[in-house]
ZAVO-135957 format. One line per 5 residues: number of its first residue (from 1); for each residue y, z, x of N, C-alpha, C, O. Coordinates in nm, 2 decimals. Example, Ala and Ser with C-alpha at 12.3 -4.5 7.8 and 13.67 -1.06 7.14 Angstrom:
1) -0.57,0.78,1.32,-0.45,0.78,1.23,-0.33,0.78,1.32,-0.33,0.85,1.42  -0.22,0.71,1.28,-0.11,0.71,1.37,0.00,0.79,1.29,0.11,0.80,1.34
% end
This chain:
1) 1.37,-4.60,0.67,1.38,-4.46,0.67,1.42,-4.40,0.81,1.36,-4.45,0.91  1.51,-4.31,0.81,1.56,-4.26,0.94,1.46,-4.15,0.99,1.39,-4.09,0.91  1.47,-4.12,1.12,1.39,-4.01,1.18,1.45,-3.88,1.13,1.56,-3.87,1.08  1.38,-3.77,1.16,1.42,-3.64,1.11,1.36,-3.53,1.20,1.27,-3.55,1.27  1.42,-3.41,1.18,1.36,-3.29,1.24,1.41,-3.18,1.15,1.48,-3.20,1.05
6) 1.36,-3.05,1.18,1.40,-2.94,1.10,1.49,-2.85,1.18,1.47,-2.83,1.30  1.59,-2.79,1.11,1.68,-2.70,1.18,1.62,-2.56,1.18,1.50,-2.54,1.13  1.69,-2.46,1.23,1.64,-2.33,1.24,1.61,-2.26,1.11,1.53,-2.16,1.10  1.67,-2.31,1.00,1.64,-2.26,0.87,1.52,-2.33,0.80,1.48,-2.30,0.69  1.46,-2.43,0.87,1.35,-2.50,0.81,1.39,-2.62,0.73,1.30,-2.68,0.66
11) 1.51,-2.65,0.72,1.56,-2.76,0.64,1.55,-2.89,0.72,1.58,-2.90,0.83  1.51,-3.00,0.65,1.49,-3.13,0.71,1.63,-3.19,0.74,1.72,-3.19,0.65  1.65,-3.23,0.87,1.78,-3.30,0.91,1.74,-3.44,0.96,1.66,-3.46,1.04  1.81,-3.54,0.90,1.79,-3.68,0.93,1.88,-3.73,1.04,1.99,-3.69,1.06  1.82,-3.83,1.12,1.91,-3.90,1.22,1.89,-4.05,1.19,1.85,-4.08,1.08
16) 1.94,-4.13,1.28,1.94,-4.28,1.25,1.83,-4.35,1.33,1.84,-4.47,1.35  1.73,-4.27,1.38,1.62,-4.33,1.46,1.49,-4.32,1.38,1.46,-4.21,1.34  1.42,-4.43,1.36,1.30,-4.42,1.28,1.18,-4.43,1.38,1.17,-4.52,1.46  1.09,-4.33,1.36,0.97,-4.32,1.44,0.85,-4.33,1.35,0.83,-4.24,1.27  0.77,-4.43,1.37,0.65,-4.44,1.29,0.53,-4.41,1.38,0.53,-4.46,1.49
21) 0.43,-4.34,1.33,0.42,-4.28,1.19,0.47,-4.14,1.18,0.44,-4.08,1.07  0.53,-4.09,1.28,0.57,-3.95,1.27,0.66,-3.91,1.15,0.64,-3.81,1.09  0.76,-4.00,1.13,0.85,-3.98,1.01,0.78,-3.98,0.88,0.81,-3.91,0.79  0.68,-4.08,0.87,0.61,-4.09,0.74,0.52,-3.96,0.72,0.51,-3.91,0.61  0.47,-3.91,0.83,0.39,-3.78,0.82,0.48,-3.67,0.78,0.44,-3.58,0.70
26) 0.60,-3.66,0.84,0.69,-3.55,0.81,0.73,-3.56,0.66,0.73,-3.45,0.59  0.75,-3.67,0.60,0.78,-3.69,0.46,0.66,-3.64,0.38,0.67,-3.57,0.28  0.54,-3.68,0.42,0.42,-3.64,0.35,0.40,-3.49,0.35,0.36,-3.43,0.25  0.43,-3.43,0.47,0.42,-3.28,0.48,0.52,-3.21,0.39,0.48,-3.11,0.32  0.64,-3.27,0.38,0.74,-3.21,0.29,0.70,-3.22,0.14,0.71,-3.12,0.06
31) 0.64,-3.33,0.10,0.59,-3.35,-0.03,0.48,-3.25,-0.06,0.47,-3.20,-0.17  0.39,-3.23,0.04,0.28,-3.14,0.02,0.32,-3.00,0.00,0.28,-2.93,-0.09  0.42,-2.96,0.09,0.48,-2.83,0.07,0.54,-2.80,-0.07,0.52,-2.70,-0.13  0.61,-2.90,-0.11,0.67,-2.89,-0.25,0.57,-2.89,-0.36,0.59,-2.83,-0.46  0.45,-2.95,-0.33,0.35,-2.96,-0.43,0.27,-2.82,-0.45,0.23,-2.78,-0.56
36) 0.25,-2.76,-0.33,0.16,-2.64,-0.34,0.23,-2.51,-0.32,0.17,-2.41,-0.35  0.36,-2.51,-0.29,0.43,-2.38,-0.27,0.54,-2.36,-0.37,0.60,-2.46,-0.41  0.56,-2.24,-0.41,0.67,-2.20,-0.50,0.74,-2.08,-0.44,0.68,-2.00,-0.37  0.86,-2.05,-0.49,0.93,-1.93,-0.45,1.02,-1.89,-0.56,1.08,-1.98,-0.63  1.04,-1.76,-0.58,1.12,-1.71,-0.69,1.09,-1.56,-0.70,1.02,-1.50,-0.63
41) 1.16,-1.50,-0.80,1.13,-1.36,-0.83,1.00,-1.34,-0.89,0.93,-1.43,-0.94  0.96,-1.21,-0.90,0.83,-1.18,-0.97,0.83,-1.22,-1.11,0.73,-1.26,-1.17  0.95,-1.22,-1.18,0.96,-1.27,-1.31,0.94,-1.42,-1.32,0.88,-1.47,-1.41  1.00,-1.49,-1.22,0.98,-1.64,-1.22,0.84,-1.68,-1.21,0.80,-1.78,-1.27  0.76,-1.61,-1.14,0.62,-1.64,-1.13,0.55,-1.65,-1.26,0.46,-1.73,-1.29
46) 0.59,-1.56,-1.35,0.53,-1.56,-1.48,0.58,-1.66,-1.58,0.53,-1.68,-1.69  0.69,-1.74,-1.53,0.75,-1.84,-1.62,0.71,-1.98,-1.58,0.76,-2.08,-1.64  0.62,-2.00,-1.49,0.57,-2.13,-1.45,0.50,-2.19,-1.57,0.40,-2.13,-1.62  0.53,-2.31,-1.62,0.47,-2.37,-1.73,0.32,-2.39,-1.71,0.28,-2.42,-1.60  0.23,-2.37,-1.81,0.09,-2.38,-1.79,0.05,-2.51,-1.73,-0.05,-2.52,-1.66
51) 0.12,-2.62,-1.77,0.08,-2.75,-1.72,0.10,-2.77,-1.57,0.05,-2.86,-1.51  0.18,-2.67,-1.51,0.21,-2.68,-1.36,0.12,-2.58,-1.28,0.13,-2.57,-1.16  0.04,-2.50,-1.36,-0.05,-2.40,-1.29,-0.18,-2.47,-1.25,-0.24,-2.53,-1.34  -0.22,-2.45,-1.13,-0.35,-2.50,-1.08,-0.39,-2.42,-0.96,-0.31,-2.36,-0.89  -0.52,-2.41,-0.94,-0.57,-2.34,-0.83,-0.52,-2.40,-0.70,-0.51,-2.52,-0.68
56) -0.48,-2.31,-0.60,-0.43,-2.36,-0.47,-0.28,-2.34,-0.46,-0.23,-2.35,-0.35  -0.20,-2.31,-0.57,-0.06,-2.29,-0.56,-0.04,-2.16,-0.49,-0.10,-2.06,-0.51  0.06,-2.16,-0.40,0.11,-2.04,-0.33,0.25,-2.00,-0.38,0.33,-2.09,-0.38  0.27,-1.88,-0.42,0.40,-1.83,-0.47,0.45,-1.71,-0.39,0.38,-1.61,-0.37  0.57,-1.72,-0.33,0.63,-1.62,-0.26,0.74,-1.55,-0.35,0.83,-1.62,-0.39
61) 0.72,-1.42,-0.37,0.82,-1.35,-0.45,0.94,-1.31,-0.37,0.92,-1.23,-0.27  1.05,-1.35,-0.40,1.17,-1.33,-0.32,1.22,-1.18,-0.34,1.29,-1.13,-0.25  1.19,-1.12,-0.45,1.23,-0.98,-0.47,1.14,-0.88,-0.41,1.19,-0.77,-0.38  1.01,-0.91,-0.40,0.91,-0.81,-0.35,0.86,-0.84,-0.21,0.82,-0.75,-0.14  0.87,-0.97,-0.17,0.82,-1.01,-0.04,0.67,-1.03,-0.05,0.61,-1.06,0.06
66) 0.61,-1.03,-0.16,0.46,-1.05,-0.18,0.43,-1.20,-0.19,0.51,-1.27,-0.24  0.31,-1.24,-0.14,0.27,-1.37,-0.15,0.14,-1.38,-0.23,0.04,-1.31,-0.20  0.14,-1.47,-0.33,0.02,-1.48,-0.42,-0.04,-1.62,-0.41,0.03,-1.72,-0.38  -0.17,-1.62,-0.43,-0.25,-1.75,-0.44,-0.31,-1.76,-0.57,-0.36,-1.67,-0.63  -0.29,-1.88,-0.63,-0.35,-1.91,-0.76,-0.50,-1.95,-0.74,-0.53,-2.04,-0.67
71) -0.59,-1.87,-0.80,-0.73,-1.89,-0.77,-0.81,-1.85,-0.90,-0.79,-1.75,-0.96  -0.90,-1.94,-0.94,-0.99,-1.92,-1.05,-0.91,-1.88,-1.18,-0.94,-1.80,-1.26  -0.79,-1.95,-1.19,-0.71,-1.94,-1.31,-0.63,-1.81,-1.31,-0.58,-1.78,-1.42  -0.61,-1.74,-1.20,-0.53,-1.62,-1.20,-0.46,-1.61,-1.06,-0.49,-1.68,-0.97  -0.36,-1.51,-1.05,-0.29,-1.49,-0.93,-0.36,-1.38,-0.85,-0.39,-1.28,-0.91
76) -0.38,-1.40,-0.72,-0.43,-1.30,-0.63,-0.33,-1.27,-0.52,-0.29,-1.37,-0.45  -0.30,-1.15,-0.49,-0.21,-1.11,-0.38,-0.29,-1.14,-0.25,-0.40,-1.10,-0.23  -0.23,-1.21,-0.16,-0.29,-1.25,-0.03,-0.21,-1.20,0.09,-0.27,-1.21,0.20  -0.09,-1.16,0.08,-0.02,-1.12,0.19,0.13,-1.09,0.17,0.17,-1.06,0.05  0.21,-1.09,0.27,0.35,-1.06,0.26,0.37,-0.91,0.28,0.30,-0.84,0.36
81) 0.47,-0.85,0.22,0.51,-0.71,0.23,0.42,-0.63,0.14,0.46,-0.58,0.03  0.29,-0.61,0.17,0.19,-0.54,0.09,0.22,-0.39,0.09,0.28,-0.34,0.18  0.17,-0.32,-0.01,0.20,-0.18,-0.03,0.15,-0.09,0.08,0.04,-0.11,0.13  0.23,0.00,0.12,0.19,0.11,0.21,0.28,0.23,0.19,0.40,0.22,0.16  0.22,0.35,0.20,0.29,0.47,0.18,0.23,0.58,0.27,0.11,0.60,0.27
86) 0.31,0.64,0.35,0.27,0.75,0.44,0.36,0.87,0.40,0.48,0.87,0.43  0.30,0.97,0.34,0.38,1.09,0.30,0.37,1.20,0.40,0.26,1.24,0.43  0.48,1.25,0.45,0.47,1.35,0.56,0.51,1.49,0.50,0.58,1.49,0.40  0.47,1.59,0.57,0.48,1.73,0.52,0.63,1.77,0.53,0.70,1.75,0.63  0.68,1.85,0.43,0.80,1.92,0.43,0.77,2.07,0.46,0.66,2.10,0.49
91) 0.87,2.15,0.45,0.85,2.29,0.47,0.83,2.37,0.34,0.83,2.49,0.34  0.82,2.30,0.23,0.80,2.37,0.10,0.66,2.43,0.10,0.57,2.38,0.16  0.65,2.55,0.04,0.52,2.62,0.04,0.41,2.54,-0.03,0.43,2.47,-0.13  0.29,2.55,0.03,0.18,2.47,-0.02,0.05,2.54,0.02,0.03,2.57,0.14  -0.04,2.56,-0.08,-0.17,2.63,-0.05,-0.29,2.55,-0.11,-0.27,2.49,-0.21
96) -0.40,2.56,-0.04,-0.52,2.51,-0.10,-0.57,2.60,-0.21,-0.53,2.72,-0.21  -0.66,2.55,-0.30,-0.71,2.63,-0.41,-0.80,2.74,-0.35,-0.86,2.73,-0.24  -0.82,2.85,-0.42,-0.90,2.96,-0.38,-1.04,2.94,-0.44,-1.07,2.97,-0.55  -1.14,2.89,-0.35,-1.27,2.85,-0.39,-1.28,2.76,-0.51,-1.37,2.76,-0.59  -1.17,2.68,-0.53,-1.17,2.57,-0.63,-1.07,2.47,-0.58,-0.99,2.49,-0.49
101) -1.09,2.35,-0.63,-1.00,2.24,-0.59,-0.86,2.25,-0.66,-0.85,2.27,-0.78  -0.75,2.25,-0.58,-0.62,2.26,-0.63,-0.54,2.14,-0.59,-0.56,2.08,-0.48  -0.45,2.09,-0.68,-0.37,1.98,-0.66,-0.26,2.02,-0.56,-0.18,2.11,-0.58  -0.25,1.95,-0.44,-0.15,1.98,-0.34,-0.06,1.86,-0.32,-0.02,1.83,-0.21  -0.03,1.79,-0.43,0.05,1.67,-0.42,0.20,1.69,-0.46,0.27,1.60,-0.47
106) 0.24,1.82,-0.47,0.37,1.86,-0.52,0.48,1.78,-0.45,0.48,1.77,-0.33  0.57,1.72,-0.53,0.68,1.63,-0.48,0.76,1.71,-0.37,0.79,1.64,-0.27  0.79,1.83,-0.39,0.87,1.91,-0.29,0.80,1.92,-0.16,0.86,1.94,-0.06  0.66,1.91,-0.15,0.59,1.93,-0.03,0.57,1.81,0.06,0.53,1.82,0.17  0.61,1.69,0.00,0.59,1.57,0.08,0.71,1.48,0.07,0.77,1.47,-0.04
111) 0.74,1.41,0.17,0.85,1.31,0.17,0.80,1.19,0.25,0.72,1.20,0.34  0.84,1.07,0.21,0.79,0.95,0.27,0.84,0.93,0.41,0.95,0.96,0.44  0.75,0.89,0.50,0.78,0.86,0.64,0.90,0.76,0.65,0.89,0.66,0.58  0.99,0.79,0.73,1.11,0.71,0.75,1.19,0.69,0.61,1.26,0.59,0.60  1.17,0.78,0.52,1.24,0.78,0.39,1.22,0.66,0.31,1.31,0.61,0.24
116) 1.10,0.60,0.31,1.07,0.49,0.23,0.92,0.46,0.21,0.85,0.48,0.31  0.88,0.42,0.09,0.75,0.37,0.07,0.77,0.22,0.03,0.88,0.18,-0.02  0.66,0.15,0.03,0.67,0.01,0.00,0.56,-0.03,-0.10,0.44,-0.01,-0.07  0.59,-0.09,-0.21,0.50,-0.14,-0.30,0.43,-0.04,-0.40,0.35,-0.07,-0.48  0.48,0.09,-0.39,0.43,0.19,-0.48,0.55,0.23,-0.58,0.66,0.20,-0.55
121) 0.51,0.30,-0.69,0.61,0.35,-0.77,0.68,0.47,-0.71,0.63,0.52,-0.60  0.78,0.53,-0.77,0.84,0.65,-0.72,0.75,0.77,-0.71,0.68,0.80,-0.81  0.74,0.83,-0.60,0.65,0.95,-0.58,0.69,1.06,-0.68,0.81,1.10,-0.69  0.59,1.10,-0.76,0.61,1.20,-0.86,0.48,1.29,-0.87,0.39,1.26,-0.95  0.47,1.39,-0.78,0.35,1.47,-0.77,0.23,1.38,-0.75,0.12,1.40,-0.81
126) 0.25,1.28,-0.67,0.14,1.18,-0.64,0.20,1.04,-0.63,0.32,1.02,-0.65  0.11,0.95,-0.59,0.16,0.81,-0.56,0.11,0.72,-0.68,-0.01,0.70,-0.70  0.21,0.66,-0.75,0.17,0.56,-0.86,0.15,0.42,-0.80,0.23,0.37,-0.72  0.03,0.36,-0.83,0.00,0.23,-0.78,0.06,0.12,-0.87,0.06,0.13,-0.99  0.12,0.02,-0.81,0.17,-0.09,-0.89,0.10,-0.22,-0.86,0.11,-0.31,-0.95
131) 0.03,-0.23,-0.75,-0.04,-0.36,-0.72,-0.19,-0.33,-0.71,-0.23,-0.25,-0.63  -0.27,-0.40,-0.79,-0.41,-0.37,-0.78,-0.47,-0.43,-0.65,-0.42,-0.52,-0.59  -0.59,-0.38,-0.62,-0.66,-0.43,-0.50,-0.74,-0.32,-0.43,-0.75,-0.21,-0.48  -0.79,-0.35,-0.31,-0.86,-0.26,-0.23,-0.77,-0.19,-0.14,-0.69,-0.26,-0.07  -0.77,-0.06,-0.13,-0.68,0.02,-0.05,-0.76,0.11,0.05,-0.88,0.14,0.03
136) -0.70,0.14,0.16,-0.74,0.25,0.25,-0.66,0.37,0.22,-0.54,0.37,0.22  -0.73,0.48,0.18,-0.66,0.61,0.16,-0.69,0.70,0.27,-0.80,0.69,0.33  -0.60,0.79,0.31,-0.61,0.87,0.43,-0.53,1.00,0.42,-0.44,1.01,0.34  -0.57,1.10,0.50,-0.50,1.23,0.51,-0.53,1.29,0.64,-0.63,1.27,0.71  -0.43,1.38,0.68,-0.45,1.46,0.80,-0.38,1.60,0.78,-0.27,1.60,0.73
141) -0.46,1.71,0.80,-0.41,1.84,0.76,-0.43,1.94,0.86,-0.52,1.93,0.95  -0.34,2.04,0.86,-0.35,2.16,0.95,-0.32,2.28,0.87,-0.21,2.29,0.80  -0.41,2.38,0.87,-0.39,2.50,0.79,-0.35,2.62,0.87,-0.39,2.63,0.99  -0.28,2.71,0.81,-0.26,2.85,0.87,-0.37,2.93,0.82,-0.35,3.01,0.72  -0.48,2.93,0.88,-0.60,3.00,0.83,-0.70,3.03,0.94,-0.70,2.97,1.05
146) -0.78,3.13,0.92,-0.89,3.16,1.01,-1.02,3.12,0.95,-1.13,3.16,1.00  -1.02,3.03,0.85,-1.14,2.97,0.79,-1.11,2.83,0.76,-0.99,2.78,0.77  -1.20,2.75,0.71,-1.19,2.61,0.68,-1.16,2.59,0.53,-1.14,2.68,0.45  -1.18,2.46,0.50,-1.16,2.42,0.36,-1.20,2.27,0.35,-1.26,2.21,0.44  -1.18,2.21,0.23,-1.21,2.07,0.20,-1.08,2.01,0.15,-1.00,2.07,0.08
151) -1.06,1.88,0.18,-0.95,1.80,0.13,-1.00,1.66,0.09,-1.09,1.61,0.16  -0.95,1.61,-0.01,-0.98,1.47,-0.06,-0.87,1.42,-0.14,-0.78,1.49,-0.18  -0.88,1.29,-0.18,-0.78,1.22,-0.25,-0.84,1.17,-0.39,-0.95,1.11,-0.39  -0.77,1.21,-0.49,-0.82,1.17,-0.63,-0.75,1.05,-0.69,-0.63,1.02,-0.65  -0.81,0.99,-0.78,-0.76,0.88,-0.86,-0.75,0.92,-1.00,-0.86,0.93,-1.06
156) -0.63,0.94,-1.06,-0.62,0.98,-1.20,-0.69,1.11,-1.23,-0.74,1.13,-1.34  -0.69,1.20,-1.13,-0.76,1.33,-1.15,-0.66,1.44,-1.20,-0.54,1.44,-1.15  -0.70,1.52,-1.29,-0.63,1.64,-1.33,-0.72,1.76,-1.34,-0.84,1.75,-1.31  -0.66,1.88,-1.37,-0.74,2.00,-1.38,-0.80,2.04,-1.25,-0.72,2.05,-1.15  -0.93,2.06,-1.24,-1.00,2.10,-1.12,-1.12,2.01,-1.10,-1.23,2.05,-1.13
161) -1.10,1.90,-1.04,-1.21,1.80,-1.02,-1.31,1.85,-0.92,-1.27,1.93,-0.83  -1.43,1.81,-0.93,-1.53,1.85,-0.82,-1.51,1.75,-0.71,-1.45,1.65,-0.72  -1.57,1.79,-0.60,-1.56,1.70,-0.48,-1.62,1.57,-0.50,-1.58,1.47,-0.43  -1.72,1.55,-0.59,-1.77,1.42,-0.61,-1.68,1.32,-0.68,-1.71,1.20,-0.69  -1.56,1.37,-0.73,-1.46,1.29,-0.79,-1.35,1.25,-0.69,-1.26,1.18,-0.73
166) -1.36,1.29,-0.57,-1.26,1.26,-0.47,-1.30,1.16,-0.36,-1.42,1.14,-0.34  -1.20,1.09,-0.31,-1.23,1.00,-0.20,-1.18,1.05,-0.07,-1.09,1.14,-0.06  -1.24,1.01,0.04,-1.21,1.05,0.18,-1.22,1.21,0.19,-1.13,1.27,0.25  -1.32,1.26,0.12,-1.33,1.41,0.12,-1.40,1.45,0.25,-1.50,1.39,0.30  -1.34,1.55,0.31,-1.40,1.60,0.44,-1.35,1.74,0.47,-1.26,1.79,0.39
171) -1.40,1.81,0.57,-1.37,1.94,0.60,-1.24,1.95,0.68,-1.21,1.87,0.76  -1.17,2.06,0.65,-1.07,2.11,0.74,-1.14,2.22,0.82,-1.16,2.33,0.76  -1.18,2.20,0.94,-1.27,2.28,1.01,-1.20,2.38,1.10,-1.11,2.34,1.18  -1.24,2.51,1.09,-1.18,2.61,1.18,-1.25,2.62,1.31,-1.37,2.64,1.31  -1.17,2.61,1.42,-1.22,2.64,1.55,-1.11,2.73,1.61,-1.11,2.85,1.57
176) -1.03,2.68,1.69,-0.91,2.77,1.73,-0.81,2.76,1.63,-0.74,2.86,1.60  -0.79,2.64,1.57,-0.70,2.62,1.45,-0.78,2.54,1.35,-0.89,2.49,1.38  -0.73,2.54,1.22,-0.80,2.47,1.12,-0.74,2.33,1.10,-0.63,2.31,1.05  -0.82,2.22,1.14,-0.77,2.09,1.14,-0.87,2.00,1.07,-0.99,2.03,1.06  -0.82,1.89,1.01,-0.91,1.79,0.95,-0.83,1.66,0.92,-0.71,1.66,0.90
181) -0.91,1.55,0.91,-0.86,1.42,0.87,-0.97,1.33,0.82,-1.09,1.35,0.86  -0.94,1.24,0.74,-1.04,1.15,0.69,-0.97,1.02,0.62,-0.85,1.03,0.60  -1.05,0.92,0.61,-1.00,0.80,0.54,-1.12,0.73,0.46,-1.24,0.76,0.50  -1.09,0.65,0.37,-1.19,0.58,0.29,-1.13,0.46,0.22,-1.01,0.46,0.20  -1.21,0.37,0.18,-1.16,0.25,0.10,-1.20,0.28,-0.05,-1.30,0.33,-0.08
186) -1.10,0.24,-0.13,-1.12,0.25,-0.27,-1.05,0.14,-0.35,-0.94,0.10,-0.31  -1.11,0.09,-0.46,-1.05,-0.01,-0.54,-0.96,0.05,-0.64,-1.00,0.14,-0.72  -0.83,0.01,-0.65,-0.74,0.07,-0.74,-0.68,-0.04,-0.84,-0.67,-0.16,-0.80  -0.65,0.00,-0.96,-0.58,-0.08,-1.05,-0.43,-0.04,-1.06,-0.39,0.07,-1.03  -0.35,-0.14,-1.11,-0.21,-0.11,-1.14,-0.21,0.01,-1.24,-0.28,0.01,-1.34
191) -0.12,0.10,-1.22,-0.09,0.22,-1.30,-0.19,0.34,-1.26,-0.18,0.44,-1.32  -0.28,0.32,-1.17,-0.36,0.43,-1.12,-0.26,0.52,-1.04,-0.16,0.48,-0.99  -0.30,0.65,-1.03,-0.22,0.75,-0.96,-0.30,0.82,-0.86,-0.41,0.88,-0.89  -0.26,0.82,-0.73,-0.33,0.90,-0.62,-0.27,1.04,-0.61,-0.15,1.06,-0.61  -0.36,1.13,-0.60,-0.32,1.27,-0.57,-0.40,1.33,-0.46,-0.52,1.29,-0.44
196) -0.35,1.44,-0.40,-0.42,1.50,-0.29,-0.47,1.64,-0.33,-0.39,1.71,-0.40  -0.59,1.67,-0.30,-0.66,1.80,-0.35,-0.71,1.87,-0.23,-0.76,1.82,-0.13  -0.71,2.01,-0.24,-0.76,2.09,-0.13,-0.84,2.21,-0.19,-0.81,2.26,-0.30  -0.94,2.25,-0.11,-1.03,2.36,-0.15,-1.03,2.46,-0.04,-1.07,2.43,0.07  -0.99,2.58,-0.06,-1.00,2.69,0.04,-1.13,2.76,0.04,-1.17,2.81,-0.07
201) -1.20,2.76,0.15,-1.33,2.83,0.16,-1.31,2.98,0.18,-1.29,3.02,0.30  -1.32,3.06,0.08,-1.30,3.20,0.09,-1.16,3.25,0.08,-1.14,3.37,0.10  -1.07,3.16,0.04,-0.94,3.21,0.01,-0.84,3.09,-0.01,-0.88,2.98,0.00  -0.72,3.13,-0.05,-0.62,3.02,-0.08,-0.54,3.00,0.05,-0.45,3.08,0.08  -0.58,2.90,0.13,-0.52,2.88,0.26,-0.39,2.80,0.26,-0.37,2.70,0.19
206) -0.29,2.86,0.33,-0.16,2.79,0.34,-0.17,2.67,0.42,-0.22,2.67,0.53  -0.11,2.56,0.38,-0.09,2.44,0.46,0.03,2.45,0.54,0.14,2.49,0.49  0.02,2.43,0.67,0.14,2.45,0.76,0.25,2.36,0.71,0.24,2.25,0.66  0.37,2.41,0.73,0.49,2.34,0.71,0.52,2.24,0.82,0.45,2.24,0.93  0.62,2.15,0.80,0.64,2.04,0.90,0.71,2.09,1.03,0.79,2.19,1.02
211) 0.67,2.03,1.14,0.74,2.04,1.26,0.75,1.90,1.32,0.68,1.81,1.27  0.82,1.88,1.42,0.84,1.74,1.47,0.71,1.70,1.55,0.70,1.58,1.58  0.62,1.79,1.57,0.50,1.76,1.65,0.37,1.74,1.57,0.27,1.69,1.62  0.37,1.79,1.45,0.25,1.79,1.37,0.23,1.66,1.29,0.32,1.62,1.22  0.11,1.59,1.30,0.09,1.47,1.23,0.04,1.50,1.09,-0.07,1.45,1.05
216) 0.11,1.58,1.01,0.07,1.62,0.88,0.11,1.51,0.78,0.23,1.49,0.75  0.01,1.44,0.72,0.05,1.33,0.63,-0.07,1.29,0.54,-0.18,1.34,0.56  -0.04,1.21,0.44,-0.14,1.15,0.36,-0.08,1.03,0.30,0.04,1.01,0.29  -0.17,0.93,0.25,-0.11,0.81,0.19,-0.22,0.71,0.17,-0.34,0.74,0.16  -0.17,0.58,0.16,-0.26,0.47,0.13,-0.19,0.34,0.17,-0.07,0.33,0.18
221) -0.28,0.24,0.20,-0.22,0.11,0.23,-0.32,0.00,0.17,-0.44,0.02,0.17  -0.26,-0.10,0.12,-0.33,-0.21,0.06,-0.40,-0.29,0.17,-0.35,-0.32,0.27  -0.53,-0.33,0.14,-0.61,-0.41,0.23,-0.64,-0.55,0.19,-0.63,-0.64,0.26  -0.69,-0.56,0.06,-0.74,-0.69,0.01,-0.73,-0.70,-0.14,-0.72,-0.60,-0.20  -0.73,-0.82,-0.19,-0.73,-0.84,-0.34,-0.85,-0.77,-0.40,-0.87,-0.77,-0.53
% end
């Protein structure tokens, strides 16, 4: 057997010099990689024959960039291009509810940072989840108001939910200006929808429109299976 090395693409390149035991180990490593790793589209992952499925297989989805591990008879997302979405404020009018929680997730009021989200469905008055797991949800808010309010993130909430139904709920506190931010961890399932809710204390408080200097945003990022 000839000696070998890998080129910049990771492909094995053979020469005519045999080095023992290094070359034997290289061959064993290649066989191990072929045994435990797979790659293909997200659809291909579902087409692996049952007889080839076993705990410990790693599958890289070429269309999504996600990496899955086969564990306890199921696939678990473990890395790669995991979901993240940061929605920044536009100049569309937006107000908190007047002494009640109001949905402030209107599509016109938010646009994705750098014009892209990753791993979520298309934004439609909220963020549709496509990948289950534990997420960090977060928000940062600035009001045109002389009083404060409350803001939080709901999961599959409609109508006028109470604060106990929201995650990362916290005050937008008035001092010289009305500012607030918060984050929390929450377990989400595929097809869950995240929405942003606000409560105006004593009035319907306008949420400031975008400027280049204001860190007005909300969103979520995947953390763990």
